[in-house]
C-alpha positions as CSV (number, residue, x, y, z in Angstrom):
1,X,-77.0,48.5,-15.2
2,X,-78.7,47.2,-12.0
3,X,-77.9,43.6,-13.1
4,X,-74.2,44.4,-13.4
5,X,-73.9,46.1,-10.0
6,X,-76.2,43.9,-7.9
7,X,-75.4,40.2,-7.1
8,X,-77.7,38.0,-4.9
9,X,-76.6,34.5,-3.9
10,X,-77.6,31.9,-1.4
11,X,-75.2,29.4,0.2
12,X,-74.8,27.0,3.0
13,X,-72.6,28.2,5.8
14,X,-69.7,26.0,6.6
15,X,-70.1,24.2,9.9
16,X,-67.3,23.8,12.5
17,X,-68.5,20.4,13.6
18,X,-69.2,19.2,10.0
19,X,-73.0,18.8,10.6
20,X,-75.0,17.7,7.6
21,X,-77.7,20.4,8.2
22,X,-76.5,23.9,7.8
23,X,-77.9,27.4,7.9
24,X,-78.7,29.0,4.5
25,X,-77.0,32.4,4.2
26,X,-77.8,35.3,1.8
27,X,-75.0,37.3,0.3
28,X,-75.7,40.6,-1.4
29,X,-73.0,42.3,-3.5
30,X,-73.2,45.9,-4.8
31,X,-70.4,47.3,-6.9
32,X,-68.1,44.6,-5.6
33,X,-68.9,45.2,-1.9
34,X,-70.4,42.1,-0.3
35,X,-72.6,41.8,2.8
36,X,-74.3,38.7,4.1
37,X,-76.8,37.6,6.7
38,X,-78.5,34.3,7.8
39,X,-82.0,33.5,6.4
40,X,-82.6,31.6,9.7
41,X,-83.4,28.5,7.5
42,X,-81.5,25.2,7.6
43,X,-81.0,22.6,4.8
44,X,-79.1,19.4,4.2
45,X,-75.9,19.7,2.3
46,X,-76.8,16.5,0.4
47,X,-79.9,18.2,-1.1
48,X,-78.2,21.5,-2.1
49,X,-76.8,22.7,-5.3
50,X,-74.2,25.3,-4.4
51,X,-73.8,26.5,-8.0
52,X,-77.5,27.5,-8.3
53,X,-78.0,28.4,-4.7
54,X,-81.1,26.3,-4.5
55,X,-82.4,23.1,-3.0
56,X,-82.4,20.0,-5.2
57,X,-85.1,17.4,-5.9
58,X,-88.9,17.6,-6.4
59,X,-90.0,17.0,-2.8
60,X,-92.5,19.5,-1.4
61,X,-90.1,20.8,1.3
62,X,-87.5,21.6,-1.5
63,X,-90.1,23.4,-3.6
64,X,-91.3,25.4,-0.6
65,X,-87.8,26.4,0.3
66,X,-86.9,27.4,-3.3
67,X,-90.1,29.5,-3.6
68,X,-89.1,31.3,-0.3
69,X,-85.6,32.0,-1.7
70,X,-87.0,33.2,-5.0
71,X,-89.5,35.5,-3.3
72,X,-86.7,36.9,-1.1
73,X,-84.5,37.6,-4.1
74,X,-87.4,39.3,-6.0
75,X,-88.2,41.4,-2.9
76,X,-84.6,42.6,-2.7
77,X,-84.5,43.5,-6.4
78,X,-87.7,45.4,-6.2
79,X,-86.4,47.4,-3.3
80,X,-83.1,48.1,-5.2
81,X,-85.1,49.4,-8.1
82,X,-87.2,51.7,-5.8
83,X,-84.0,53.2,-4.4
84,X,-82.7,53.9,-7.9
85,X,-85.9,55.5,-9.0
86,X,-85.7,57.8,-5.9
87,X,-82.1,58.5,-6.8
88,X,-80.9,57.2,-3.5
89,X,-77.6,55.5,-3.0
90,X,-77.6,51.7,-3.6
91,X,-75.3,49.6,-1.4
92,X,-75.3,46.1,0.1
93,X,-75.7,47.4,3.7
94,X,-78.9,49.2,2.8
95,X,-80.3,46.1,1.1
96,X,-79.4,43.8,4.0
97,X,-80.9,46.2,6.5
98,X,-84.1,46.2,4.4
99,X,-84.3,42.4,4.7
100,X,-83.6,42.6,8.4
101,X,-86.3,45.2,8.9
102,X,-83.9,48.0,9.7
103,X,-85.0,50.4,7.0
104,X,-86.0,53.2,9.4
105,X,-84.2,56.6,8.9
106,X,-80.6,56.2,9.7
107,X,-78.1,58.6,11.1
108,X,-76.7,61.0,8.5
109,X,-73.1,62.4,8.4
110,X,-73.8,65.6,10.2
111,X,-76.1,64.0,12.7
112,X,-73.4,61.5,13.6
113,X,-70.9,64.3,13.7
114,X,-73.2,66.3,16.1
115,X,-73.7,63.2,18.3
116,X,-69.9,62.8,18.6
117,X,-69.4,66.4,19.5
118,X,-72.2,66.4,22.0
119,X,-70.6,63.4,23.8
120,X,-67.2,65.1,23.7
121,X,-68.7,68.2,25.3
122,X,-70.1,66.1,28.1
123,X,-66.7,64.5,28.6
124,X,-65.1,68.0,28.6
125,X,-67.1,68.7,31.8
126,X,-65.7,65.5,33.2
127,X,-62.2,66.7,32.4
128,X,-61.5,64.0,29.7
129,X,-61.2,66.5,26.9
130,X,-60.1,70.2,26.7
131,X,-62.7,72.7,25.6
132,X,-60.4,73.6,22.7
133,X,-60.6,70.1,21.3
134,X,-64.4,70.3,21.2
135,X,-64.2,73.6,19.5
136,X,-61.9,72.2,16.8
137,X,-64.4,69.4,16.1
138,X,-67.2,72.0,15.9
139,X,-65.2,73.8,13.3
140,X,-64.5,70.6,11.5
141,X,-68.3,69.8,11.3
142,X,-69.0,73.3,9.9
143,X,-66.4,72.8,7.2
144,X,-68.0,69.4,6.2
145,X,-71.4,71.1,6.1
146,X,-70.2,74.0,4.0
147,X,-68.5,71.6,1.6
148,X,-71.7,69.6,1.1
149,X,-73.6,72.8,0.2
150,X,-70.7,74.0,-2.0
151,X,-70.1,70.7,-3.9
152,X,-73.5,68.9,-3.8
153,X,-76.0,71.6,-2.9
154,X,-77.3,69.5,0.0
155,X,-77.7,70.2,3.8
156,X,-76.6,66.6,4.7
157,X,-75.8,63.2,3.3
158,X,-76.1,59.5,3.9
159,X,-72.9,57.9,4.9
160,X,-73.1,55.5,1.9
161,X,-73.0,58.5,-0.4
162,X,-69.4,59.2,0.8
163,X,-66.6,57.8,-1.4
164,X,-63.0,58.5,-2.3
165,X,-63.9,61.3,-4.6
166,X,-65.7,63.0,-1.8
167,X,-62.6,62.9,0.4
168,X,-60.2,64.1,-2.3
169,X,-62.6,67.0,-3.3
170,X,-63.0,67.9,0.4
171,X,-59.2,68.1,0.8
172,X,-59.0,70.4,-2.3
173,X,-61.9,72.5,-1.0
174,X,-60.1,73.1,2.3
175,X,-56.9,74.1,0.6
176,X,-58.5,76.4,-2.0
177,X,-61.9,77.7,-1.0
178,X,-61.1,77.8,2.8
179,X,-57.4,78.7,2.1
180,X,-56.1,76.3,4.7
181,X,-52.4,75.2,4.7
182,X,-51.7,71.6,4.0
183,X,-51.2,70.7,7.7
184,X,-54.4,72.6,8.8
185,X,-56.4,70.9,6.1
186,X,-55.2,67.5,7.2
187,X,-56.2,68.2,10.8
188,X,-59.8,68.9,9.7
189,X,-59.7,65.8,7.5
190,X,-58.4,63.7,10.4
191,X,-61.3,64.9,12.6
192,X,-63.8,64.0,9.9
193,X,-62.1,60.6,9.4
194,X,-62.8,59.8,13.1
195,X,-66.5,60.3,12.5
196,X,-66.4,58.0,9.4
197,X,-64.5,55.3,11.4
198,X,-67.2,55.4,14.0
199,X,-69.9,55.0,11.3
200,X,-68.0,52.0,9.9
201,X,-68.0,50.4,13.4
202,X,-71.7,51.0,13.5
203,X,-72.1,49.6,10.0
204,X,-73.7,52.8,8.7
205,X,-71.7,52.5,5.5
206,X,-70.3,49.5,3.6
207,X,-66.8,50.8,2.5
208,X,-64.2,53.1,3.9
209,X,-64.0,56.2,1.7
210,X,-60.5,56.9,3.2
211,X,-59.1,53.6,2.1
212,X,-57.1,54.9,-0.8
213,X,-56.6,58.4,0.6
214,X,-52.9,59.3,1.2
215,X,-51.7,62.4,2.9
216,X,-48.5,63.7,4.3
217,X,-47.9,66.6,6.7
218,X,-45.5,69.3,5.6
219,X,-42.6,69.5,8.0
220,X,-42.6,73.0,9.4
221,X,-39.6,74.0,11.6
222,X,-41.1,75.4,14.9
223,X,-38.2,77.3,16.4
224,X,-38.0,78.3,20.0
225,X,-36.9,81.7,21.2
226,X,-33.2,82.1,21.4
227,X,-31.6,83.0,24.6
228,X,-31.1,86.6,23.3
229,X,-34.8,86.9,22.3
230,X,-35.9,85.6,25.7
231,X,-33.7,88.2,27.4
232,X,-35.2,90.9,25.3
233,X,-38.7,89.8,26.3
234,X,-37.8,89.6,30.0
235,X,-36.2,93.1,30.2
236,X,-38.7,95.1,28.2
237,X,-40.7,97.6,30.1
238,X,-44.4,97.8,28.9
239,X,-46.5,100.9,29.3
240,X,-49.7,98.8,29.8
241,X,-50.2,96.4,32.7
242,X,-52.0,93.7,30.5
243,X,-49.0,93.2,28.3
244,X,-46.8,92.9,31.3
245,X,-49.0,90.2,32.7
246,X,-49.2,88.2,29.4
247,X,-45.4,88.5,29.1
248,X,-44.9,87.2,32.6
249,X,-47.2,84.2,32.0
250,X,-45.3,83.5,28.8
251,X,-41.9,83.7,30.5
252,X,-43.2,81.4,33.3
253,X,-44.1,78.9,30.6
254,X,-40.6,79.3,29.1
255,X,-39.1,78.3,32.5
256,X,-41.5,75.5,33.3
257,X,-42.5,74.0,30.0
258,X,-46.2,74.1,30.9
259,X,-48.7,74.1,28.1
260,X,-51.3,76.9,28.0
261,X,-54.1,74.8,29.5
262,X,-51.8,73.6,32.3
263,X,-50.6,77.0,33.3
264,X,-54.2,78.2,33.1
265,X,-55.4,75.5,35.6
266,X,-52.3,75.6,37.8
267,X,-53.4,76.0,41.5
268,X,-51.4,77.2,44.4
269,X,-51.8,73.7,45.9
270,X,-50.0,72.2,42.8
271,X,-46.7,73.9,44.0
272,X,-45.3,71.6,46.7
273,X,-42.0,70.8,48.3
274,X,-40.1,68.2,46.3
275,X,-37.7,65.4,47.4
276,X,-34.8,67.9,47.4
277,X,-36.6,70.4,49.7
278,X,-37.1,72.8,46.9
279,X,-40.4,74.0,45.3
280,X,-41.8,71.8,42.5
281,X,-44.9,71.8,40.3
282,X,-46.5,68.5,41.0
283,X,-49.7,68.0,39.0
284,X,-51.1,66.3,35.9
285,X,-51.2,67.4,32.3
286,X,-54.7,68.3,31.2
287,X,-54.1,66.8,27.6
288,X,-52.8,63.4,28.5
289,X,-53.2,62.9,32.3
290,X,-49.4,62.2,32.6
291,X,-47.7,63.5,35.7
292,X,-46.0,67.0,35.8
293,X,-42.9,67.0,38.0
294,X,-41.0,70.2,37.4
295,X,-38.6,71.9,39.9
296,X,-39.2,75.7,39.9
297,X,-36.3,77.6,38.5
298,X,-35.5,81.0,40.2
299,X,-37.1,83.1,37.4
300,X,-40.3,81.1,37.6
301,X,-40.4,81.4,41.4
302,X,-40.0,85.2,41.1
303,X,-43.1,85.3,38.8
304,X,-45.1,83.2,41.2
305,X,-44.2,85.5,44.1
306,X,-45.1,88.6,42.0
307,X,-48.7,87.5,41.5
308,X,-49.5,85.8,44.8
309,X,-51.8,88.6,45.9
310,X,-53.3,89.4,42.5
311,X,-57.1,89.7,42.8
312,X,-57.8,87.2,40.0
313,X,-55.4,84.6,41.4
314,X,-57.1,85.0,44.9
315,X,-60.6,84.6,43.3
316,X,-59.6,81.5,41.2
317,X,-57.0,80.1,43.6
318,X,-54.7,80.1,40.7
319,X,-51.0,80.7,40.5
320,X,-51.1,83.3,37.7
321,X,-53.8,85.6,36.2
322,X,-53.9,83.8,32.9
323,X,-56.1,85.2,30.1
324,X,-57.9,83.0,27.4
325,X,-55.6,81.3,24.9
326,X,-57.1,83.5,22.1
327,X,-56.3,86.7,24.1
328,X,-52.9,85.5,25.1
329,X,-51.9,84.8,21.5
330,X,-53.4,88.1,20.4
331,X,-51.3,90.1,23.0
332,X,-48.2,88.0,22.3
333,X,-48.2,89.3,18.7
334,X,-48.2,92.9,20.0
335,X,-45.5,92.0,22.5
336,X,-43.3,90.5,19.7
337,X,-43.6,93.8,17.7
338,X,-42.7,95.9,20.7
339,X,-39.7,93.7,21.6
340,X,-38.4,93.5,18.1
341,X,-38.9,89.8,17.9
342,X,-39.5,88.8,14.2
343,X,-40.6,85.2,14.8
344,X,-44.3,84.5,15.7
345,X,-45.0,84.4,19.4
346,X,-47.7,82.1,20.7
347,X,-48.2,80.1,23.9
348,X,-46.8,76.9,22.5
349,X,-43.5,78.6,21.6
350,X,-42.9,79.0,25.3
351,X,-43.1,75.2,25.8
352,X,-40.6,74.7,22.9
353,X,-38.3,77.4,24.4
354,X,-38.2,75.4,27.7
355,X,-37.5,72.1,25.8
356,X,-34.7,73.6,23.7
357,X,-33.2,76.9,24.9
358,X,-33.6,76.4,28.7
359,X,-32.9,72.7,29.1
360,X,-31.4,70.8,26.2
361,X,-29.1,73.6,25.2
362,X,-27.9,73.7,28.8
363,X,-27.0,70.0,28.7
364,X,-30.0,68.7,30.6
365,X,-30.4,65.0,29.4
366,X,-33.1,64.5,26.9
367,X,-34.8,61.7,29.0
368,X,-35.1,64.2,31.9
369,X,-36.6,66.9,29.6
370,X,-39.1,64.2,28.4
371,X,-40.3,63.7,31.9
372,X,-40.7,67.4,32.6
373,X,-42.6,68.0,29.4
374,X,-44.8,65.0,30.1
375,X,-44.1,63.4,26.7
376,X,-45.0,59.8,26.1
377,X,-41.7,59.1,24.2
378,X,-38.3,60.5,23.6
379,X,-39.1,60.9,19.9
380,X,-41.7,63.6,20.9
381,X,-39.0,65.4,22.8
382,X,-36.5,65.2,19.9
383,X,-38.8,67.5,18.0
384,X,-38.0,70.2,20.6
385,X,-34.3,69.7,20.2
386,X,-33.8,72.6,17.8
387,X,-30.3,73.8,18.4
388,X,-29.8,77.6,18.4
389,X,-26.7,79.3,17.0
390,X,-25.0,79.8,20.3
391,X,-25.1,76.0,20.9
392,X,-23.8,75.3,17.4
393,X,-21.0,77.9,18.0
394,X,-20.2,76.3,21.3
395,X,-19.9,72.8,19.7
396,X,-17.9,74.2,16.8
397,X,-15.4,75.9,19.2
398,X,-14.9,72.5,20.9
399,X,-14.4,70.9,17.5
400,X,-11.8,73.6,16.6
401,X,-9.9,73.0,19.8
402,X,-9.9,69.2,19.2
403,X,-8.7,69.7,15.6
404,X,-6.0,72.1,16.8
405,X,-4.8,69.6,19.5
406,X,-4.7,66.8,16.9
407,X,-2.8,69.1,14.5
408,X,-0.3,70.0,17.2
409,X,0.2,66.4,18.2
410,X,0.7,65.5,14.5
411,X,3.2,68.3,14.0
412,X,5.2,67.3,17.1
413,X,5.2,63.7,15.9
414,X,6.2,64.8,12.4
415,X,9.1,66.9,13.7
416,X,10.3,64.1,15.9
417,X,10.2,61.7,13.0
418,X,12.1,64.2,10.8
419,X,14.8,64.7,13.5
420,X,15.2,61.0,13.9
421,X,15.6,60.5,10.1
422,X,18.1,63.3,10.0
423,X,20.2,61.7,12.7
424,X,20.0,58.3,11.0
425,X,21.1,60.0,7.8
426,X,24.0,61.7,9.5
427,X,25.2,58.4,11.1
428,X,25.0,56.8,7.7
429,X,27.2,59.5,6.1
430,X,29.7,59.1,8.9
431,X,30.0,55.4,8.3
432,X,30.5,55.9,4.5
433,X,33.2,58.5,5.2
434,X,35.1,56.1,7.4
435,X,34.8,53.3,4.9
436,X,36.0,55.5,2.0
437,X,39.0,56.7,4.2
438,X,40.1,53.2,4.8
C-alpha cells in the first residue's frame, strides 16, 4: 500500500545557463501530489543516469553520492512507515518538512482559525474591519469545531487531513444538523475557505480540499418597502418611546441609504454644507472606506433636528441614538407587526428602500444612486432596482397611452386611405358611364 502511494525520485535540476554541474533535487510524491526540494549537492550531467536517479561509474565520489541518496531515501521511507503506524496523515509536504528538519508541531486547523480571528480583532480596533465581521468568523470557527466533534470525534485536525469529502460533509452538516439555509451555509463555508487558502500559502497542506467543490447561491428576492408601507411606518403612533426611536432611525436610513454601522457611527461633524449650500452627509463607509456624499432630504433633516438634544446623542456626539444592530432588528420585527407590514423588517431593508423606492423609482439616475450608496459598481446597485407595483403601473399607463396614440394614428390613416380609394372608385365609375353613353 505504501509503495503504491509513495514515490521518491532524484533528478538534476535544469540550468538556465546550461552549466554542466547541476543541483540534485529530491521529489516526493504521495497519492499523486508531488513536492520537491534541493539536496544541496551538485553533480555533473555527464555522470548521471536520469532514469535511475543515481550517479554513474565506479569512482569513489560516485559511490559516496549514491550511498547518500540511498540513505536519504531509506530515511524518508522509515519516517513514512512511522506516520502510518501512528495513524497520522501521510503527505508529501510532511515528508519534505521532515527532511528539512521542520517536523516540529505545526499549526492545526482551529489554531490557524484562531490566529486569523485574533488578527482580525486587532484590525477591528484599527477600524479596518467591523466588529460584526469578526463575530461571524468566530461563529464560523465554532461550526468547524462542532463538525469535527460530530463527524470525527476529535477536538482539532491537521490541515493535511482535510479533503474534498470533509468539505462536502461539512456543507451537508451545516444544512441539516445546523439547519442553515443554502446561502447561510455558503457564507460559513466561504469563511472557512479563507483559512484554508491562508494555510495553502503557508504550505501547511499539500492540496486544496476546495478544488472540486462547487456551490451556487440561491437567488432570494430582497424587496424594499413600498411607498405605502413606508408611509404606514412614518405615520404610526407608538405607545413606547423606544419603538419610536428605532422607527425614526430606520426611516432616516430609508431617506439616506446609510448602512446600520454608518448611521451608528454618524457624527454631527459628518453633516456639512455641500456645494449647493444645502446640508449633506460627508463621511466614509465603514465597510469599504468609500466616500459618502448624500444630500439630506427634508424628512431626514427633520429626524436629525428631532434628536439633536437627546442625552445619548450629546454623550456620544452622534446624530441619532442608535441601538445595537441586534436590538434594532429585534424591535423592527415588533414594529412591523404593529404597522401591519407583512414583509420582514431589518436595518438593511432601509438601505434597499432608499436605493429603490426613494431614488430609482423617482427617476434618479442609477449612476447617481450608485455614488450615494457607496457601491463599487453599477451592477451592485442594479440589485436594488426592484420596481414596486406603482412604478410598474406608471410605466404601463405610459405604454397604454403610446399604444392608444398609435392606434388613433393608424385609424386616421386607414380612414384617409379608404376615403381616397372611394373617391378614386367613384371617378372610375364616372369615366365608365361616359364611355358607355358615347
